Backbone atoms as SQL, in Angstrom:
CREATE TABLE atoms (id INTEGER PRIMARY KEY, chain TEXT, resi INTEGER, resn TEXT, atom TEXT, x REAL, y REAL, z REAL);
INSERT INTO atoms VALUES
  (1, 'A', 1, 'MET', 'N', 1.400, -1.349, 0.141),
  (2, 'A', 1, 'MET', 'CA', -0.224, -0.018, 0.186),
  (3, 'A', 1, 'MET', 'C', 0.771, 1.311, -0.260),
  (4, 'A', 2, 'ALA', 'N', 1.650, 0.943, 0.126),
  (5, 'A', 2, 'ALA', 'CA', 3.127, 2.101, 0.833),
  (6, 'A', 2, 'ALA', 'C', 2.817, 2.159, -0.924),
  (7, 'A', 3, 'GLY', 'N', 3.050, 4.208, -1.106),
  (8, 'A', 3, 'GLY', 'CA', 2.454, 5.461, -2.495),
  (9, 'A', 3, 'GLY', 'C', 1.254, 5.378, -2.868),
  (10, 'A', 4, 'SER', 'N', 0.246, 4.702, -2.058),
  (11, 'A', 4, 'SER', 'CA', -0.875, 5.193, -2.832),
  (12, 'A', 4, 'SER', 'C', -1.953, 5.508, -1.666),
  (13, 'A', 5, 'SER', 'N', -2.354, 6.862, -2.101),
  (14, 'A', 5, 'SER', 'CA', -3.528, 7.382, -1.330),
  (15, 'A', 5, 'SER', 'C', -4.883, 5.951, -0.942),
  (16, 'A', 6, 'ILE', 'N', -5.010, 7.207, 0.646),
  (17, 'A', 6, 'ILE', 'CA', -6.274, 6.580, 1.343),
  (18, 'A', 6, 'ILE', 'C', -7.134, 5.833, -0.023),
  (19, 'A', 7, 'GLY', 'N', -7.650, 7.481, -0.590),
  (20, 'A', 7, 'GLY', 'CA', -9.143, 7.185, -1.994),
  (21, 'A', 7, 'GLY', 'C', -8.483, 6.118, -2.476),
  (22, 'A', 8, 'LYS', 'N', -7.421, 5.890, -3.136),
  (23, 'A', 8, 'LYS', 'CA', -7.159, 4.493, -4.073),
  (24, 'A', 8, 'LYS', 'C', -7.217, 3.020, -3.579),
  (25, 'A', 9, 'VAL', 'N', -7.005, 3.087, -2.246),
  (26, 'A', 9, 'VAL', 'CA', -7.057, 1.709, -1.588),
  (27, 'A', 9, 'VAL', 'C', -8.402, 1.165, -1.622),
  (28, 'A', 10, 'GLU', 'N', -8.588, 2.922, -1.227),
  (29, 'A', 10, 'GLU', 'CA', -10.545, 2.345, -0.697),
  (30, 'A', 10, 'GLU', 'C', -10.956, 1.944, -1.813),
  (31, 'A', 11, 'GLN', 'N', -10.908, 2.458, -2.776),
  (32, 'A', 11, 'GLN', 'CA', -11.542, 1.928, -4.644),
  (33, 'A', 11, 'GLN', 'C', -10.925, 0.886, -4.859),
  (34, 'A', 12, 'GLU', 'N', -9.905, 0.707, -4.796),
  (35, 'A', 12, 'GLU', 'CA', -8.875, -0.747, -5.693),
  (36, 'A', 12, 'GLU', 'C', -10.556, -1.665, -4.343),
  (37, 'A', 13, 'ALA', 'N', -10.478, -1.444, -2.732),
  (38, 'A', 13, 'ALA', 'CA', -11.149, -2.817, -2.129),
  (39, 'A', 13, 'ALA', 'C', -12.727, -2.506, -2.152),
  (40, 'A', 14, 'ALA', 'N', -13.532, -1.373, -3.124),
  (41, 'A', 14, 'ALA', 'CA', -14.405, -1.707, -4.000),
  (42, 'A', 14, 'ALA', 'C', -15.440, -1.638, -2.635),
  (43, 'A', 15, 'GLY', 'N', -15.634, -1.116, -1.863),
  (44, 'A', 15, 'GLY', 'CA', -16.341, -0.747, -0.484),
  (45, 'A', 15, 'GLY', 'C', -15.966, -2.134, 0.541),
  (46, 'A', 16, 'GLY', 'N', -14.748, -2.474, 0.278),
  (47, 'A', 16, 'GLY', 'CA', -15.355, -3.826, 1.024),
  (48, 'A', 16, 'GLY', 'C', -14.048, -3.465, 2.270),
  (49, 'A', 17, 'LEU', 'N', -13.492, -2.203, 2.434),
  (50, 'A', 17, 'LEU', 'CA', -12.611, -2.232, 3.384),
  (51, 'A', 17, 'LEU', 'C', -12.894, -0.133, 3.383),
  (52, 'A', 18, 'PHE', 'N', -12.680, 0.424, 4.616),
  (53, 'A', 18, 'PHE', 'CA', -12.582, 1.617, 5.106),
  (54, 'A', 18, 'PHE', 'C', -10.638, 2.174, 5.948),
  (55, 'A', 19, 'VAL', 'N', -9.771, 2.945, 5.587),
  (56, 'A', 19, 'VAL', 'CA', -9.057, 2.811, 6.497),
  (57, 'A', 19, 'VAL', 'C', -9.563, 4.184, 7.548),
  (58, 'A', 20, 'ILE', 'N', -9.161, 3.330, 8.763),
  (59, 'A', 20, 'ILE', 'CA', -9.536, 4.762, 10.100),
  (60, 'A', 20, 'ILE', 'C', -8.490, 5.495, 10.621),
  (61, 'A', 21, 'ALA', 'N', -7.373, 4.902, 10.412),
  (62, 'A', 21, 'ALA', 'CA', -6.323, 5.725, 10.990),
  (63, 'A', 21, 'ALA', 'C', -4.886, 5.033, 10.175),
  (64, 'A', 22, 'ILE', 'N', -3.681, 6.028, 10.192),
  (65, 'A', 22, 'ILE', 'CA', -2.638, 5.601, 10.342),
  (66, 'A', 22, 'ILE', 'C', -1.528, 6.244, 11.029),
  (67, 'A', 23, 'ASN', 'N', -0.967, 4.860, 10.983),
  (68, 'A', 23, 'ASN', 'CA', 0.342, 5.437, 12.163),
  (69, 'A', 23, 'ASN', 'C', 1.401, 5.348, 12.114),
  (70, 'A', 24, 'ARG', 'N', 1.806, 6.313, 11.739),
  (71, 'A', 24, 'ARG', 'CA', 3.451, 6.917, 11.376),
  (72, 'A', 24, 'ARG', 'C', 4.405, 6.012, 11.234),
  (73, 'A', 25, 'LYS', 'N', 5.699, 5.863, 11.060),
  (74, 'A', 25, 'LYS', 'CA', 7.008, 5.687, 11.393),
  (75, 'A', 25, 'LYS', 'C', 7.192, 6.258, 12.137),
  (76, 'A', 26, 'ASN', 'N', 7.250, 7.684, 12.194),
  (77, 'A', 26, 'ASN', 'CA', 8.309, 8.780, 13.608),
  (78, 'A', 26, 'ASN', 'C', 6.898, 8.863, 14.843),
  (79, 'A', 27, 'GLY', 'N', 5.982, 7.717, 14.704),
  (80, 'A', 27, 'GLY', 'CA', 4.950, 8.189, 15.878),
  (81, 'A', 27, 'GLY', 'C', 3.677, 8.596, 16.133),
  (82, 'A', 28, 'GLU', 'N', 3.273, 9.500, 14.967),
  (83, 'A', 28, 'GLU', 'CA', 2.100, 10.587, 15.014),
  (84, 'A', 28, 'GLU', 'C', 0.960, 8.948, 14.941),
  (85, 'A', 29, 'THR', 'N', 0.035, 9.694, 14.312),
  (86, 'A', 29, 'THR', 'CA', -1.787, 8.724, 14.825),
  (87, 'A', 29, 'THR', 'C', -2.148, 9.946, 13.421),
  (88, 'A', 30, 'LEU', 'N', -2.266, 9.423, 11.985),
  (89, 'A', 30, 'LEU', 'CA', -3.996, 10.171, 12.068),
  (90, 'A', 30, 'LEU', 'C', -5.257, 9.321, 12.182),
  (91, 'A', 31, 'THR', 'N', -6.312, 10.106, 12.755),
  (92, 'A', 31, 'THR', 'CA', -6.854, 9.438, 13.261),
  (93, 'A', 31, 'THR', 'C', -8.010, 10.421, 11.571),
  (94, 'A', 32, 'ARG', 'N', -8.889, 9.415, 10.938),
  (95, 'A', 32, 'ARG', 'CA', -9.653, 9.014, 10.133),
  (96, 'A', 32, 'ARG', 'C', -9.151, 10.883, 8.982),
  (97, 'A', 33, 'PRO', 'N', -8.186, 9.768, 8.255),
  (98, 'A', 33, 'PRO', 'CA', -7.251, 10.258, 7.404),
  (99, 'A', 33, 'PRO', 'C', -8.524, 11.001, 5.551),
  (100, 'A', 34, 'SER', 'N', -7.573, 11.279, 5.258),
  (101, 'A', 34, 'SER', 'CA', -8.490, 12.085, 4.337),
  (102, 'A', 34, 'SER', 'C', -7.453, 11.752, 2.959),
  (103, 'A', 35, 'PRO', 'N', -9.253, 10.974, 1.768),
  (104, 'A', 35, 'PRO', 'CA', -9.121, 10.692, 0.875),
  (105, 'A', 35, 'PRO', 'C', -7.100, 10.360, 0.305),
  (106, 'A', 36, 'ALA', 'N', -6.722, 11.761, 0.105),
  (107, 'A', 36, 'ALA', 'CA', -5.870, 12.228, -0.345),
  (108, 'A', 36, 'ALA', 'C', -4.372, 12.170, 0.300),
  (109, 'A', 37, 'THR', 'N', -4.739, 11.016, 1.749),
  (110, 'A', 37, 'THR', 'CA', -3.725, 10.795, 1.830),
  (111, 'A', 37, 'THR', 'C', -2.687, 10.312, 1.980),
  (112, 'A', 38, 'VAL', 'N', -1.437, 10.162, 2.078),
  (113, 'A', 38, 'VAL', 'CA', -1.023, 8.930, 0.842),
  (114, 'A', 38, 'VAL', 'C', -0.076, 7.876, 2.380),
  (115, 'A', 39, 'ILE', 'N', -0.214, 6.797, 2.120),
  (116, 'A', 39, 'ILE', 'CA', 0.339, 5.570, 3.044),
  (117, 'A', 39, 'ILE', 'C', 1.538, 6.083, 2.614),
  (118, 'A', 40, 'GLU', 'N', 2.673, 5.914, 3.868),
  (119, 'A', 40, 'GLU', 'CA', 4.394, 5.762, 3.456),
  (120, 'A', 40, 'GLU', 'C', 4.895, 4.904, 3.317),
  (121, 'A', 41, 'PRO', 'N', 6.112, 4.409, 3.204),
  (122, 'A', 41, 'PRO', 'CA', 6.693, 2.679, 4.115),
  (123, 'A', 41, 'PRO', 'C', 7.087, 3.071, 4.815),
  (124, 'A', 42, 'GLY', 'N', 6.392, 1.730, 5.923),
  (125, 'A', 42, 'GLY', 'CA', 6.639, 1.924, 7.493),
  (126, 'A', 42, 'GLY', 'C', 5.630, 2.322, 7.970),
  (127, 'A', 43, 'ASP', 'N', 4.500, 2.997, 7.675),
  (128, 'A', 43, 'ASP', 'CA', 3.474, 3.402, 7.475),
  (129, 'A', 43, 'ASP', 'C', 2.355, 1.828, 8.427),
  (130, 'A', 44, 'GLY', 'N', 1.786, 1.966, 9.702),
  (131, 'A', 44, 'GLY', 'CA', 1.024, 0.961, 9.681),
  (132, 'A', 44, 'GLY', 'C', -0.082, 1.511, 10.110),
  (133, 'A', 45, 'VAL', 'N', -1.358, 0.627, 8.961),
  (134, 'A', 45, 'VAL', 'CA', -2.813, 0.980, 8.399),
  (135, 'A', 45, 'VAL', 'C', -3.893, 0.528, 9.327),
  (136, 'A', 46, 'VAL', 'N', -4.689, 1.056, 9.896),
  (137, 'A', 46, 'VAL', 'CA', -6.148, -0.016, 10.087),
  (138, 'A', 46, 'VAL', 'C', -6.749, 0.631, 9.910),
  (139, 'A', 47, 'VAL', 'N', -7.518, -0.898, 9.429),
  (140, 'A', 47, 'VAL', 'CA', -8.943, -0.723, 8.637),
  (141, 'A', 47, 'VAL', 'C', -10.048, -1.467, 9.302),
  (142, 'A', 48, 'ILE', 'N', -11.252, -0.688, 8.378),
  (143, 'A', 48, 'ILE', 'CA', -12.823, -2.230, 9.095),
  (144, 'A', 48, 'ILE', 'C', -13.063, -3.098, 7.902),
  (145, 'A', 49, 'THR', 'N', -13.298, -3.623, 7.974),
  (146, 'A', 49, 'THR', 'CA', -14.189, -4.577, 7.078),
  (147, 'A', 49, 'THR', 'C', -14.651, -4.433, 6.991),
  (148, 'A', 50, 'ARG', 'N', -16.046, -4.872, 5.557),
  (149, 'A', 50, 'ARG', 'CA', -17.459, -4.338, 5.569),
  (150, 'A', 50, 'ARG', 'C', -17.494, -7.041, 5.807),
  (151, 'A', 51, 'SER', 'N', -19.103, -7.222, 6.491),
  (152, 'A', 51, 'SER', 'CA', -18.915, -8.421, 6.191),
  (153, 'A', 51, 'SER', 'C', -19.758, -8.303, 5.072),
  (154, 'A', 52, 'GLY', 'N', -19.715, -9.756, 4.489),
  (155, 'A', 52, 'GLY', 'CA', -20.835, -9.825, 3.656),
  (156, 'A', 52, 'GLY', 'C', -20.031, -9.899, 2.470),
  (157, 'A', 53, 'ARG', 'N', -18.849, -9.239, 1.778),
  (158, 'A', 53, 'ARG', 'CA', -17.936, -8.601, 1.352),
  (159, 'A', 53, 'ARG', 'C', -17.101, -9.765, 1.176),
  (160, 'A', 54, 'SER', 'N', -16.412, -9.670, 0.264),
  (161, 'A', 54, 'SER', 'CA', -14.857, -10.903, -0.391),
  (162, 'A', 54, 'SER', 'C', -13.882, -10.332, -0.096),
  (163, 'A', 55, 'THR', 'N', -12.814, -10.784, 0.366),
  (164, 'A', 55, 'THR', 'CA', -11.715, -10.179, 1.255),
  (165, 'A', 55, 'THR', 'C', -11.285, -9.633, -0.401),
  (166, 'A', 56, 'PRO', 'N', -10.883, -8.164, 0.208),
  (167, 'A', 56, 'PRO', 'CA', -10.487, -7.326, -0.051),
  (168, 'A', 56, 'PRO', 'C', -8.941, -7.435, -1.307),
  (169, 'A', 57, 'LYS', 'N', -8.139, -7.307, -2.295),
  (170, 'A', 57, 'LYS', 'CA', -7.422, -7.377, -2.134),
  (171, 'A', 57, 'LYS', 'C', -6.496, -5.872, -2.802),
  (172, 'A', 58, 'ILE', 'N', -5.548, -5.953, -2.022),
  (173, 'A', 58, 'ILE', 'CA', -4.905, -4.741, -1.771),
  (174, 'A', 58, 'ILE', 'C', -3.305, -4.903, -2.480),
  (175, 'A', 59, 'SER', 'N', -2.766, -4.545, -4.089),
  (176, 'A', 59, 'SER', 'CA', -1.433, -4.454, -4.546),
  (177, 'A', 59, 'SER', 'C', -0.617, -3.293, -3.634);
């Protein structure tokens, strides 16, 4: 996911997941990040998946 925006990741998941937070490598936590936020190498990404949907394929 590194290098991708939150919007792109959620779009590729076709509604199967939502990013609710990013834990940056430097210790900063971004809650409810905007769709334009870019995931950086080393970030932790907190997601919620929707039940009843197939497992999203994230590249």
